[in-house]
C-alpha positions in Angstrom: -150.3 -3.0 -119.7 -149.8 -2.2 -123.4 -152.0 0.8 -122.9 -149.7 2.1 -120.2 -146.8 1.8 -122.5 -148.6 3.7 -125.2 -149.3 6.6 -122.8 -145.7 6.9 -122.1 -145.0 6.9 -125.9 -147.5 9.7 -126.6 -146.0 11.7 -123.7 -142.5 11.4 -125.3 -143.7 12.6 -128.7 -145.5 15.6 -127.3 -142.5 16.7 -125.2 -140.2 16.2 -128.3 -142.4 18.6 -130.4 -142.3 21.3 -127.7 -138.4 21.0 -127.4 -137.7 21.0 -131.2 -136.0 24.3 -130.9 -133.3 23.2 -128.4 -130.9 20.4 -128.9 -129.8 20.2 -125.4 -133.3 20.0 -124.1 -134.1 17.3 -126.6 -131.0 15.4 -125.5 -132.1 15.7 -121.9 -135.6 14.6 -122.7 -134.2 11.7 -124.7 -132.4 10.5 -121.6 -135.5 10.9 -119.4 -137.6 9.1 -121.8 -135.1 6.3 -122.1 -135.3 5.9 -118.3 -139.0 6.0 -118.5 -139.0 3.3 -121.3 -136.9 1.2 -119.1 -139.0 1.4 -115.9 -142.2 0.9 -118.1 -140.7 -2.2 -119.5 -139.8 -3.6 -116.1 -143.3 -2.8 -114.7 -145.0 -4.2 -117.9 -142.9 -7.5 -117.5 -144.1 -7.8 -113.9 -147.7 -7.3 -114.8 -147.4 -9.7 -117.7 -146.2 -12.4 -115.3 -149.3 -11.9 -112.9 -152.3 -14.2 -113.1 -156.0 -13.0 -112.7 -158.9 -15.1 -111.2 -161.5 -14.7 -113.9 -164.2 -17.0 -112.4 -164.8 -18.6 -109.0 -167.7 -21.0 -108.5 -168.6 -23.7 -106.0 -171.1 -26.4 -106.4 -172.7 -28.8 -103.8 -174.7 -31.9 -104.7 -176.1 -34.7 -102.6 -172.7 -36.4 -102.4 -170.0 -34.0 -103.5 -168.5 -30.5 -103.0 -166.8 -28.9 -106.2 -164.8 -25.7 -106.3 -164.3 -24.5 -109.9 -161.6 -21.7 -110.5 -160.7 -20.3 -113.9 -157.6 -18.0 -114.5 -156.3 -16.1 -117.4 -153.0 -18.1 -117.5 -151.8 -21.4 -116.3 -151.6 -21.7 -112.6 -149.7 -23.4 -109.9 -151.4 -24.4 -106.7 -151.1 -26.0 -103.3 -154.0 -27.8 -101.7 -154.1 -29.1 -98.2 -156.9 -30.8 -96.2 -156.8 -30.1 -92.4 -158.8 -32.9 -90.5 -158.2 -31.1 -87.3 -160.0 -27.9 -88.4 -162.2 -29.6 -91.2 -161.0 -27.2 -93.8 -159.9 -27.6 -97.4 -157.2 -24.9 -98.1 -156.2 -23.9 -101.6 -153.2 -21.5 -102.1 -152.6 -19.9 -105.5 -149.3 -17.9 -105.5 -149.2 -14.9 -107.8 -152.9 -14.9 -108.5 -155.0 -11.7 -108.2 -158.4 -12.4 -106.8 -159.9 -9.2 -108.2 -163.6 -8.8 -107.1 -163.8 -12.4 -105.6 -162.4 -11.6 -102.2 -164.8 -12.1 -99.4 -166.5 -14.6 -97.0 -169.7 -16.4 -98.0 -172.0 -18.5 -95.8 -173.2 -21.7 -97.4 -176.5 -23.6 -96.7 -175.3 -27.1 -97.1 -175.2 -30.2 -95.0 -171.3 -30.3 -95.1 -169.9 -27.1 -96.6 -170.9 -24.1 -94.6 -168.4 -21.2 -95.6 -166.2 -20.3 -98.5 -163.5 -17.6 -97.7 -161.1 -16.0 -100.2 -158.3 -13.8 -98.8 -155.0 -12.4 -100.0 -152.3 -14.9 -99.3 -150.0 -13.7 -96.6 -146.8 -14.4 -98.4 -144.0 -12.2 -100.0 -144.8 -13.5 -103.3 -148.5 -12.6 -103.0 -151.5 -14.5 -104.3 -154.7 -15.6 -102.8 -156.0 -18.3 -100.5 -159.4 -20.1 -100.7 -160.8 -21.9 -97.6 -163.7 -24.3 -97.7 -165.0 -24.8 -94.1 -166.7 -28.1 -93.3 -169.1 -29.4 -90.8 -167.3 -32.7 -90.4 -164.6 -34.9 -91.7 -164.5 -36.0 -95.3 -162.3 -38.2 -97.5 -159.2 -36.6 -98.9 -160.2 -34.2 -101.6 -158.9 -34.3 -105.2 -157.5 -31.5 -107.3 -156.7 -31.4 -111.0 -156.1 -28.9 -113.7 -157.8 -28.7 -117.1 -157.7 -26.3 -120.1 -153.9 -26.2 -120.2 -153.7 -25.5 -116.5 -155.9 -22.3 -116.6 -158.8 -24.1 -114.8 -158.4 -25.7 -111.4 -161.1 -28.1 -110.0 -161.2 -29.2 -106.4 -163.6 -32.2 -105.8 -164.5 -33.7 -102.4 -166.9 -36.6 -101.4 -169.2 -35.7 -98.5 -169.5 -39.2 -96.9 -166.6 -40.6 -94.9 -166.0 -43.7 -92.9 -163.1 -45.0 -91.0 -162.7 -47.7 -88.3 -161.1 -51.0 -87.3 -161.9 -54.4 -86.0 -159.8 -56.5 -83.6 -160.1 -59.7 -81.6 -160.5 -59.2 -77.7 -160.7 -63.0 -77.0 -160.9 -66.3 -78.9 -164.0 -66.2 -81.1 -164.9 -62.6 -80.0 -164.1 -59.5 -82.2 -164.8 -55.9 -81.5 -165.0 -53.2 -84.1 -166.1 -49.7 -84.4 -166.4 -47.1 -87.3 -167.2 -43.5 -87.6 -169.2 -42.4 -90.6 -169.9 -38.8 -91.7 -173.1 -38.8 -93.7 -175.2 -36.2 -95.4 -177.4 -36.0 -92.4 -174.6 -35.9 -89.8 -172.0 -38.0 -88.1 -172.5 -41.5 -87.0 -170.6 -43.7 -84.5 -171.1 -47.5 -84.5 -169.7 -50.2 -82.1 -170.2 -53.8 -82.7 -169.1 -57.3 -81.6 -168.9 -60.5 -83.6 -169.3 -63.7 -81.4 -168.6 -67.2 -82.7 -170.7 -69.2 -80.3 -169.1 -72.4 -81.7 -165.8 -71.3 -80.0 -165.1 -73.3 -76.9 -165.3 -71.2 -73.8 -167.4 -68.5 -75.4 -170.9 -67.9 -73.9 -173.7 -65.3 -74.4 -176.6 -65.2 -72.1 -179.1 -62.6 -70.6 -179.0 -61.6 -67.0 -181.5 -59.7 -64.7 -180.6 -56.9 -62.4 -181.4 -57.4 -58.8 -183.6 -54.9 -57.1 -184.8 -53.4 -60.3 -182.1 -51.9 -62.4 -178.3 -51.6 -62.9 -176.0 -50.3 -65.5 -174.6 -52.8 -68.1 -171.0 -52.3 -66.9 -172.2 -53.0 -63.4 -173.9 -56.2 -64.5 -170.9 -57.2 -66.5 -168.7 -56.8 -63.4 -171.2 -58.6 -61.1 -171.4 -61.7 -63.3 -167.8 -61.7 -64.5 -168.5 -61.1 -68.1 -166.0 -59.7 -70.6 -168.6 -57.7 -72.5 -172.2 -57.0 -73.0 -175.0 -54.9 -74.3 -178.4 -53.8 -72.9 -181.3 -56.2 -73.6 -185.1 -56.1 -73.8 -187.5 -53.2 -73.0 -188.5 -52.9 -69.4 -191.1 -51.1 -67.2 -190.4 -48.6 -64.6 -190.3 -51.1 -61.8 -187.7 -53.1 -63.8 -190.0 -55.9 -65.1 -188.9 -57.0 -68.7 -191.5 -56.2 -71.4 -190.6 -59.1 -73.5 -189.3 -62.6 -73.6 -186.4 -63.7 -71.3 -185.3 -67.3 -71.0 -182.4 -68.1 -68.7 -180.9 -71.6 -68.5 -184.1 -73.1 -70.0 -186.4 -71.4 -67.6 -189.0 -68.9 -68.7 -188.3 -65.6 -66.7 -190.6 -63.3 -68.6 -193.1 -64.1 -71.3 -193.3 -62.6 -74.8 -194.8 -59.2 -75.3 -197.5 -59.5 -78.1 -196.0 -61.4 -81.0 -192.7 -59.6 -81.0 -189.4 -60.6 -82.4 -187.0 -62.5 -80.1 -183.6 -64.3 -80.3 -183.1 -67.8 -79.1 -179.7 -69.5 -78.3 -179.2 -73.2 -78.2 -176.4 -75.2 -76.7 -174.8 -76.1 -80.0 -174.2 -72.4 -80.9 -177.4 -72.0 -83.0 -179.0 -68.7 -82.9 -182.6 -68.3 -84.2 -184.6 -65.0 -84.6 -188.3 -65.3 -84.8 -191.6 -64.0 -83.7 -192.6 -65.6 -80.5 -195.9 -65.3 -78.6 -197.7 -66.9 -75.7 -200.7 -69.0 -76.7 -203.1 -71.0 -74.6 -206.8 -71.3 -73.4 -208.8 -71.3 -70.3 -211.4 -74.1 -69.8 -214.4 -73.8 -67.5 -215.8 -77.2 -66.5 -219.1 -77.3 -64.6 -220.2 -80.1 -62.4 -222.5 -82.6 -64.1 -226.1 -82.0 -63.5 -229.0 -84.4 -63.8 -227.9 -85.3 -67.3 -224.6 -86.6 -66.0 -222.8 -84.7 -68.6 -220.3 -81.9 -67.5 -220.6 -78.5 -69.3 -217.5 -77.0 -70.8 -216.6 -73.6 -72.1 -213.3 -72.5 -73.6 -211.6 -69.1 -74.1 -208.3 -68.4 -75.7 -205.6 -66.7 -73.8 -204.2 -63.4 -75.4 -201.1 -63.0 -73.3 -199.2 -63.5 -70.0 -197.9 -60.9 -67.6 -198.3 -57.9 -69.9 -200.6 -54.8 -70.2 -204.2 -55.8 -70.8 -205.8 -54.3 -73.9 -209.3 -54.1 -75.3 -211.2 -57.4 -75.4 -208.2 -59.3 -74.2 -207.8 -62.2 -71.7 -204.5 -61.9 -69.9 -203.0 -64.3 -67.3 -201.0 -62.9 -64.5 -198.7 -65.1 -62.5 -196.6 -64.4 -59.5 -193.7 -63.7 -61.8 -195.5 -60.5 -62.7 -195.5 -59.1 -59.2 -197.9 -59.2 -56.2 -200.7 -57.6 -58.0 -202.0 -57.4 -61.7 -201.6 -53.7 -61.8 -204.7 -53.4 -64.0 -207.4 -50.7 -63.9 -211.1 -51.1 -63.0 -212.5 -51.4 -66.5 -212.3 -55.1 -66.6 -213.1 -58.2 -64.6 -210.7 -60.6 -62.8 -210.9 -64.1 -61.5 -208.4 -65.3 -58.9 -207.6 -69.1 -59.3 -205.6 -71.4 -57.1 -205.6 -75.2 -57.2 -207.7 -75.1 -60.3 -210.6 -73.5 -58.4 -211.9 -69.9 -58.4 -211.1 -68.4 -55.1 -211.8 -64.7 -55.6 -213.4 -62.1 -58.0 -212.6 -58.5 -58.6 -212.5 -55.6 -61.1 -208.7 -54.5 -61.2 -205.3 -54.7 -59.5 -206.1 -58.0 -57.9 -203.6 -59.8 -55.6 -201.9 -62.8 -57.2 -201.7 -65.9 -55.1 -198.3 -67.4 -54.7 -199.4 -70.8 -56.0 -202.0 -69.6 -58.5 -202.7 -66.9 -61.0 -205.3 -64.3 -62.0 -207.5 -64.2 -65.2 -208.0 -60.5 -66.2 -210.4 -59.8 -69.0 -211.7 -56.7 -70.7 -214.7 -56.2 -73.0 -215.9 -59.5 -74.3 -213.2 -61.3 -72.4 -214.3 -59.7 -69.2 -217.9 -60.6 -69.9 -216.9 -64.3 -70.2 -215.2 -64.1 -66.9 -218.3 -62.6 -65.2 -220.0 -65.9 -65.8 -217.6 -67.7 -63.4 -218.3 -68.0 -59.7 -216.2 -68.8 -56.6 -215.6 -72.6 -56.4 -215.9 -73.2 -60.2 -213.3 -75.5 -61.7 -210.8 -73.9 -64.0 -208.0 -75.4 -66.1 -205.6 -73.0 -67.9 -202.6 -73.9 -70.1 -200.2 -71.7 -72.0 -197.0 -72.1 -73.9 -194.7 -70.4 -76.2 -195.4 -70.4 -79.9 -193.1 -71.6 -81.5 -192.5 -73.6 -78.4 -188.7 -72.9 -77.9 -188.7 -74.4 -74.4 -189.8 -77.8 -75.8 -187.2 -77.4 -78.5 -184.4 -77.1 -76.0 -183.7 -73.4 -76.1 -181.1 -72.5 -73.4 -181.3 -68.7 -73.4 -183.6 -66.2 -75.2 -184.2 -62.5 -75.2 -187.0 -60.4 -76.9 -187.0 -57.1 -78.4 -188.3 -55.9 -81.7 -189.1 -54.9 -84.3 -187.4 -57.2 -86.7 -184.9 -55.6 -89.0 -183.9 -58.4 -91.5 -185.4 -61.6 -92.6 -183.3 -64.0 -94.8 -181.0 -61.3 -96.0 -183.8 -58.8 -96.9 -184.8 -55.7 -95.0 -188.1 -56.4 -93.2 -188.9 -53.8 -90.5 -192.1 -55.0 -88.6 -192.8 -52.0 -86.3 -196.5 -51.7 -87.3 -197.1 -55.5 -87.1 -195.5 -55.7 -83.6 -197.5 -52.8 -82.3 -194.6 -50.5 -81.5 -195.3 -46.8 -80.8 -193.9 -44.0 -82.8 -191.1 -43.2 -80.2 -189.6 -46.5 -81.4 -190.4 -46.6 -85.0 -190.1 -43.0 -86.1 -187.1 -40.7 -86.4 -183.4 -41.3 -85.4 -182.3 -42.5 -82.0 -179.6 -44.4 -80.2 -180.0 -48.0 -81.2 -179.0 -51.6 -80.0 -179.4 -54.4 -82.4 -178.8 -58.2 -82.6 -178.1 -60.1 -85.8 -176.9 -63.4 -87.1 -174.5 -63.7 -90.1 -174.6 -66.4 -92.8 -171.9 -68.2 -91.1 -173.8 -68.3 -87.8 -172.0 -65.6 -85.9 -173.8 -63.5 -83.5 -173.6 -59.6 -84.0 -174.2 -57.2 -81.2 -174.4 -53.6 -82.3 -174.8 -50.1 -80.8 -175.2 -46.8 -82.5 -174.7 -43.6 -80.6 -177.5 -41.0 -81.1 -179.0 -37.6 -80.0 -175.5 -36.0 -80.0 -175.1 -33.8 -83.2 -171.3 -33.4 -82.7 -170.8 -37.2 -82.1 -173.6 -39.3 -83.7 -177.0 -38.4 -84.8 -178.5 -42.0 -84.4 -180.4 -44.1 -86.9 -183.8 -44.9 -88.1 -184.9 -48.5 -88.0 -184.5 -48.6 -91.7 -180.9 -47.3 -91.6 -180.2 -49.8 -88.7 -181.4 -52.6 -91.0 -179.1 -51.3 -93.7 -176.2 -51.2 -91.1 -176.9 -54.8 -90.1 -176.8 -55.9 -93.8 -173.4 -54.0 -94.2 -172.0 -55.8 -91.2 -172.9 -59.2 -92.7 -176.2 -60.1 -90.9 -178.8 -62.1 -92.8 -181.4 -62.0 -89.8 -181.6 -59.1 -87.3 -183.7 -57.5 -84.7 -183.9 -54.2 -82.7 -183.4 -54.3 -78.9 -184.1 -51.6 -76.5 -182.6 -48.3 -77.4 -182.5 -44.5 -76.6 -180.6 -43.9 -73.3 -180.6 -47.6 -72.6 -178.3 -48.3 -75.5 -174.8 -49.4 -74.0 -171.9 -51.6 -75.1 -169.3 -52.6 -72.5 -166.0 -54.4 -73.2 -163.6 -55.2 -70.5 -165.5 -52.9 -68.0 -165.2 -49.9 -70.4 -168.4 -48.2 -71.7 -167.4 -47.9 -75.4 -170.4 -45.9 -76.7 -171.5 -42.5 -75.6 -174.9 -42.9 -73.8 -177.3 -40.1 -74.8 -178.2 -39.6 -71.1 -174.6 -38.4 -70.5 -174.0 -41.5 -68.3 -174.9 -45.2 -68.6 -178.5 -45.7 -67.8 -179.6 -48.4 -65.3 -181.4 -51.2 -67.1 -183.3 -54.2 -65.9 -181.5 -56.8 -68.0 -178.5 -57.2 -70.3 -177.1 -59.7 -72.7 -173.6 -60.5 -71.5 -170.5 -62.3 -73.1 -168.2 -64.5 -71.2 -164.9 -65.8 -72.8 -162.1 -68.0 -71.4 -159.0 -66.0 -71.8 -155.7 -67.8 -71.4 
């Protein structure tokens, strides 16, 4: 600016020298130069009032976005955050952006573009737009260095939600959380089972499978979630107890939740244990021979060297392959032998063995006397459990994260990666927590790992918690409305559900 004024001054001196011989010309030149000085002073004053952007930098860390602007003079600004467009907009009136105008793509989990454009305003200036992948908390702005430096700071993670009562003793809540990995959407219910008129129990779908909202309508429930895993034919793959009756036995030694009449909820590893005794008729010695073999499971898939009992609750046949040996028992007597997929008598059972267990069964003959006993361990039926439902793996034990996927023999499709999830927990005060997490939908919710699900259950107040069936089965229904977004695009039919009944005045 000063240089421009000096050029005018030198021009004036040069012209004055060339006009020294003529007074009138000198007078005219003096008038012209006076006008030039006036114009130069006005323009110089205008440039002096302008502000130049000297430095523009942005930083992204694991948890923050920072925009750092430095000007040559103190600056005024206007910052707004548009939740609808997921944009932070910074307007700097009267600021010249110099070489910083442009559009830059950013490789970050939240910030993906920085745009600097002239401000479309009569006063002029520039506008900076930070384009975001999802919603964030309200950003902060502050000036330092006497107002010549402007800092914009934003947290990457964001959560909002609410909780409300839908019936006496039953609360529903949900929250949305934008994380570094992507968005999450969580629904949950808190049920006080000591509240009169409030009941939680499992139900089974007739003829195989039904959606949770259809089961809730059929049984007159106010709410519900999906339950234990199930086979393609709808048979539960885990513990189900209804009104004190064993409907489906445990699967391996997996985690289950039991509900007692006094409102107590227990989460424990439950298995089926027992033994088979072969008793031979007494020979000349008068002493009966006896041999005992432990039972490894009831009504589940037979694995290597295992002895599994199949009852009529499992279906008409065992569904096993031909790599084992089977003994058909009715009235404590062996009535048939086979290798696989044997028919199950209505008033009996089938012993199916593989490897060492199969070899033991091959020693039995038609007519032999057999006694077989099995029970739950721990024996919840003897302890008076009213309802129970299995699942797994465990997520929390006594307030500590304890994910037991490997111990409970779950495959990688359950234990690895993020997925839609359903979980059950118990708080320190004894409330029952039922939780669903949307997943496999990058614009809605990315799902959770089991470890993240365990952390969520802790955050919601659980001290003990377990996983239930997830993926496309994950569903939460309240008053007939499916509140989560099933990853299949529609509610998946399931074989069983855990429903909630409430007496509403």
